[in-house]
C-alpha positions in Angstrom: 91.7 239.7 103.0 91.2 241.0 106.6 90.3 237.6 108.2 93.3 235.3 108.7 92.0 231.7 107.9 93.3 230.0 111.1 93.3 226.3 110.8 90.2 224.4 111.8 91.4 220.9 110.8 94.8 219.3 111.3 96.1 218.6 107.8 99.4 217.6 106.2 100.0 216.5 102.7 103.7 216.0 102.1 103.4 214.7 98.6 101.2 217.6 97.7 104.0 220.1 98.7 101.6 222.4 100.5 102.1 224.1 104.0 100.9 222.0 106.9 97.8 223.2 108.8 98.4 222.7 112.5 95.7 222.5 115.1 97.6 221.1 118.1 96.1 220.7 121.5 93.1 222.8 120.4 89.7 221.8 119.1 87.1 223.9 117.4 83.4 224.6 118.1 81.0 227.2 116.6 81.1 230.6 118.3 77.7 231.3 119.9 78.9 234.5 121.6 79.5 236.6 118.5 83.2 237.5 119.3 84.8 235.5 116.5 85.3 237.1 113.0 85.1 233.6 111.5 82.4 232.3 113.8 84.8 229.7 115.3 86.4 229.2 118.7 89.6 227.2 119.2 89.3 225.6 122.7 92.3 224.1 124.6 92.1 220.4 125.3 91.9 219.2 128.9 95.0 218.5 130.9 95.2 215.5 133.3 96.6 214.4 136.6 97.7 211.0 138.0 95.3 208.9 140.0 97.3 205.6 140.1 100.7 204.4 139.0 101.8 200.9 137.9 105.3 199.8 137.1 104.6 198.8 133.5 102.8 200.0 130.3 99.0 200.0 130.5 97.6 197.7 127.9 93.9 198.0 128.8 91.8 200.2 131.1 88.2 199.6 131.9 85.5 200.1 134.5 82.8 197.6 135.5 79.9 199.8 136.5 77.9 197.2 138.4 80.9 196.1 140.4 82.6 199.5 141.0 85.8 197.9 139.6 88.5 199.8 137.7 90.4 197.2 135.8 93.9 197.8 134.4 96.1 195.4 132.5 99.6 196.8 133.1 102.5 194.7 131.8 101.6 191.1 132.4 99.3 191.7 135.3 95.5 192.3 135.6 94.8 194.7 138.4 91.4 195.4 140.0 91.2 198.7 141.9 95.0 198.5 142.1 95.2 195.0 143.4 96.9 192.2 141.4 94.5 189.4 140.3 96.3 187.4 137.7 98.5 187.1 134.7 97.7 188.4 131.2 100.6 187.4 128.9 101.8 189.0 125.7 102.3 192.7 124.8 100.5 195.5 123.1 96.8 196.6 123.5 94.5 193.9 124.9 90.9 193.6 123.7 88.5 193.2 126.6 84.8 193.0 127.4 82.7 192.9 130.5 79.4 191.1 131.2 77.3 190.6 134.3 79.1 187.3 134.8 82.8 187.9 134.0 85.4 190.0 132.4 87.2 188.7 129.3 90.5 189.6 127.8 92.2 188.2 124.7 96.0 187.8 124.8 98.5 185.3 123.5 95.8 183.5 121.5 93.7 182.7 124.5 90.7 184.0 126.4 91.4 185.1 130.0 88.4 185.3 132.3 88.3 187.2 135.5 85.3 186.0 137.6 85.6 188.4 140.5 88.4 186.7 142.3 90.9 185.1 140.0 92.0 185.0 136.3 91.8 181.7 134.3 93.0 181.1 130.8 90.8 179.3 128.3 92.3 177.5 125.2 90.0 177.5 122.2 88.9 174.2 120.8 90.5 172.5 117.7 93.7 174.5 118.0 92.2 177.9 117.1 93.7 181.0 118.5 91.7 184.0 119.8 92.0 187.2 117.9 89.3 189.5 119.4 86.4 189.6 121.9 83.1 191.4 122.4 79.7 190.6 123.8 76.0 190.6 122.8 73.1 189.8 125.1 75.7 188.6 127.8 77.2 186.1 125.4 81.0 186.5 125.2 82.0 186.3 121.5 85.5 185.2 120.7 86.8 185.7 117.1 89.5 183.4 116.0 92.6 184.5 114.0 93.4 183.3 110.5 91.1 183.1 107.6 88.4 180.8 108.8 86.0 183.5 110.1 85.1 181.1 113.0 83.9 182.6 116.2 83.0 180.9 119.5 80.6 182.0 122.2 80.6 181.6 126.0 77.0 181.1 127.3 75.9 183.6 129.9 76.9 182.4 133.4 79.4 179.8 132.1 83.2 179.9 132.3 84.1 177.4 129.6 83.9 177.2 125.8 81.8 174.4 124.4 83.5 173.0 121.3 80.0 173.0 119.5 79.2 176.6 120.3 80.6 178.2 117.2 79.6 179.7 113.8 81.5 181.0 110.8 81.4 184.4 109.2 82.3 183.3 105.7 80.7 185.4 103.0 84.2 186.4 102.0 87.3 184.3 102.5 89.4 187.2 103.9 91.2 186.9 107.2 89.5 187.9 110.5 90.6 191.1 112.1 88.0 192.2 114.6 84.5 191.8 116.0 82.5 194.6 117.5 79.0 194.9 118.9 77.2 197.9 117.2 73.8 198.4 118.8 72.1 195.0 118.7 74.3 193.7 115.9 77.7 192.1 115.6 80.1 193.4 112.9 82.8 191.1 111.8 85.7 192.9 110.2 87.9 191.1 107.8 90.9 192.3 105.8 88.7 193.1 102.8 85.0 193.0 103.9 82.6 193.5 106.8 79.9 191.0 107.6 77.0 191.8 110.0 75.3 189.2 112.2 72.2 189.5 114.5 70.9 187.7 117.6 68.1 185.1 116.9 66.8 184.3 120.4 67.4 180.6 119.7 69.6 179.1 122.4 70.9 176.4 120.0 71.8 178.9 117.3 71.9 182.3 119.0 73.4 184.2 116.0 72.8 184.4 112.3 74.1 186.5 109.4 72.0 189.5 108.4 70.9 189.2 104.8 72.3 191.9 102.5 74.7 193.3 105.0 78.1 192.6 103.5 80.3 195.7 103.0 83.2 195.7 100.5 85.5 197.6 102.9 88.0 195.8 105.2 90.0 196.7 108.3 93.6 197.5 108.6 94.1 197.2 112.3 92.0 195.5 115.1 92.8 198.1 117.7 91.3 201.0 115.7 87.8 199.5 115.8 85.8 201.3 118.4 82.2 202.0 119.1 81.7 205.7 118.6 78.8 208.2 118.3 76.1 205.5 118.2 78.1 203.7 115.5 81.6 202.3 114.9 84.9 203.8 113.6 87.9 202.0 112.2 90.9 202.4 109.9 89.9 200.6 106.6 92.1 198.4 104.6 93.0 201.3 102.2 94.2 203.5 105.1 91.0 205.7 105.2 89.2 206.2 108.5 85.6 205.1 108.2 82.4 205.5 110.3 79.7 202.8 110.1 76.2 203.4 108.7 73.9 202.1 106.0 77.1 202.5 103.9 80.5 203.0 105.6 81.3 206.7 105.4 84.9 208.0 104.9 85.6 210.7 107.6 89.4 211.2 107.0 91.1 213.3 104.4 94.0 212.4 102.0 96.5 214.0 104.4 95.6 211.7 107.3 95.6 208.7 104.9 99.1 209.7 104.0 100.1 209.8 107.6 98.7 206.3 108.2 100.7 205.0 105.3 103.8 206.4 106.8 103.1 205.0 110.3 106.0 203.6 112.3 104.1 200.9 114.3 100.7 199.5 115.2 97.7 201.7 114.9 95.3 202.0 117.9 92.4 204.2 119.0 90.3 205.0 122.0 87.2 207.2 122.5 86.2 209.8 125.1 84.0 212.9 125.6 84.6 216.5 126.6 81.7 219.0 127.2 79.6 217.6 124.4 82.5 216.8 122.1 82.9 213.1 121.4 86.5 212.2 120.2 87.9 209.2 118.4 91.6 209.4 119.2 93.8 207.6 116.6 97.4 206.9 117.5 99.6 206.8 114.4 103.1 205.9 115.7 105.8 208.2 114.3 103.1 210.7 113.0 101.1 211.7 116.0 97.7 211.4 117.7 94.7 212.7 115.6 91.3 213.2 117.1 88.0 213.1 115.1 85.3 215.3 116.7 81.8 213.9 116.1 80.2 217.3 116.8 82.1 219.1 114.0 83.3 216.2 111.8 86.8 217.8 112.0 90.2 216.5 113.0 92.7 218.0 115.5 96.0 216.9 116.9 96.7 216.2 120.5 100.3 215.9 121.6 102.3 215.7 124.9 105.1 218.2 125.4 108.0 217.5 123.1 106.4 214.2 122.0 105.2 212.9 118.7 101.7 211.9 119.8 99.7 212.0 123.0 100.7 209.8 125.9 97.2 208.4 126.7 96.5 205.4 124.4 93.8 203.5 126.2 90.9 204.7 128.5 87.3 204.8 129.4 84.5 207.2 130.3 82.2 206.7 133.3 79.8 209.0 134.9 81.1 212.0 133.0 84.7 211.3 134.0 87.5 210.2 131.6 90.4 208.0 132.8 93.2 207.0 130.5 96.7 205.5 130.5 99.7 204.8 128.4 103.2 203.5 128.2 104.6 205.0 131.4 102.2 203.1 133.6 100.2 206.0 135.0 96.4 206.2 135.2 95.3 209.8 134.5 92.0 211.6 134.9 91.2 214.2 132.2 90.1 217.5 133.7 88.7 220.3 131.4 89.8 222.8 134.0 93.4 221.5 134.2 95.9 223.7 132.3 98.8 221.2 132.4 99.5 217.5 131.9 100.4 216.2 135.3 102.6 219.3 135.9 103.9 219.3 132.3 103.2 222.3 130.0 100.7 221.8 127.1 102.0 223.5 124.0 99.2 224.8 121.9 99.9 225.7 118.2 97.8 226.8 115.3 98.8 227.9 111.8 97.3 229.8 108.9 98.4 230.6 105.4 97.5 233.4 102.9 98.2 233.1 99.2 100.3 235.8 97.7 99.4 236.4 94.1 100.2 239.4 91.8 101.7 242.5 93.3 102.4 242.0 97.0 100.9 244.4 99.5 102.6 245.2 102.8 101.5 243.2 105.8 100.7 246.2 108.0 99.2 244.4 111.0 98.1 241.2 112.7 95.5 241.2 115.4 94.6 238.2 117.5 91.5 237.7 119.7 92.5 235.5 122.7 90.9 234.4 125.9 93.0 233.3 128.8 92.4 232.1 132.4 95.2 234.3 133.6 97.7 236.8 132.2 99.8 235.1 129.6 101.9 235.5 126.4 101.3 234.5 122.8 104.1 233.7 120.5 104.0 234.6 116.8 106.3 233.9 113.9 105.9 233.7 110.1 107.6 232.7 107.0 107.2 233.3 103.2 107.3 230.8 100.4 110.1 228.3 100.8 111.7 230.0 103.8 112.1 228.2 107.1 110.5 229.7 110.3 112.9 231.9 112.2 114.3 230.4 115.4 112.9 233.2 117.5 109.3 234.4 118.2 107.7 237.7 118.5 105.7 237.8 121.8 102.7 239.7 122.8 101.2 240.0 126.3 97.6 238.8 126.9 95.5 240.0 129.7 93.2 237.6 131.6 89.7 237.2 130.3 89.4 238.4 126.7 92.1 240.5 125.0 93.1 241.7 121.5 96.8 241.6 120.8 98.2 243.4 117.8 101.5 243.7 116.1 102.5 246.1 113.2 104.8 246.4 110.2 105.3 242.7 109.4 107.0 243.5 106.0 105.9 242.6 102.5 105.0 238.9 101.9 106.7 237.1 99.1 105.0 234.7 96.7 103.5 232.1 96.8 102.2 232.4 100.4 102.8 233.7 103.9 102.3 231.2 106.7 101.8 232.3 110.3 102.3 230.1 113.4 100.7 231.1 116.7 101.5 229.2 119.9 101.3 229.3 123.7 103.6 227.6 126.3 102.4 229.2 129.5 100.5 227.3 132.2 97.2 229.2 131.5 94.2 227.9 129.6 93.6 229.7 126.4 91.0 230.1 123.7 91.5 231.7 120.3 88.6 233.6 118.7 90.3 234.4 115.4 92.8 236.7 113.7 92.7 239.7 111.4 95.4 241.0 109.0 95.8 244.5 107.6 92.6 245.5 109.5 91.6 246.6 112.9 89.8 244.0 115.1 86.1 244.2 114.4 
């Protein structure tokens, strides 16, 4: 078995009692150069640097293209290009939407409108509380909480909610979770089902339910519902991650579903792109941040140094640039050329396992194909069966550009498997082209 099967998908299945496959701060793409023995490159994720700092956690981050306005909701304040404009109460991620006429945010059961100068709070009619917000054809759609399925709309150009401007998504009596525009449709996510509505062009009844478009799949968390790759992604009521289509498609594996079950807080997600890779970044508190890559349909893990998870939790992409923020109040810009996170090292880790069956053969060598932006060092350690990893690493020097690093006489593996861990902690950008065992690099 000369090719070491380096992980291409982050995977952990604790209840299956199998070794974890780690792909941390690396993502994969097909090798078009011919240098990889398994036709796969592992590319380092971008680092970032600070562009603006607030004194509170960032709950929303958006950009209004036609107005050249970066909007941040940090703590209890809405900021436009860094200037305070008004109060947004509550805590946690804030759902927002922008139209030509205003910017709307839902918090504390109300709709908060920013009209270009000030923020005003709108109370919904009949005692309803706001749950989520989106827009279609410049109408601001406000979904109410609870099980009614009622949603109101704000007519384009207006700043009030008419008590008669409402409809009810009620094919199933499950509680409302989220609303999201998908193309020219509105998807209403309940706890057990999804209902699709369409625009009518009628000013008196601008929306109607699409016949035959009821999906028997609900939503676990509002803040996981994101437009993504010309469709929509969300965490379903059973803990699976789904992508919209004619029929919702499950894109997660059993390991990620297990992590979601073991979450230690509220789930949330945001989306961004890197060099043709579109990522859906799912934050699972207590478990980590897991990113689905639309170009490969594979998952990787992004993590900040010595953290469980990646610090960015909200963000946007505009004109090819990605801005993001998190709990420490900083607005960062992702940079594919950055080799650190705002001066902090990015630890990159990948693992691979080989089954040991029958009579064990000596592990005579390990060779790694690595690219680096500057001279660096790769760390390697391994374990057999139920052993723990040793506390120390074997290290190998890597020359800038492309290099093959080899080590020899790794002993005889013991059943049932040998697991390797390969990692980097230097400030250089790296790429891994593959690994060979008991064979020269070919």
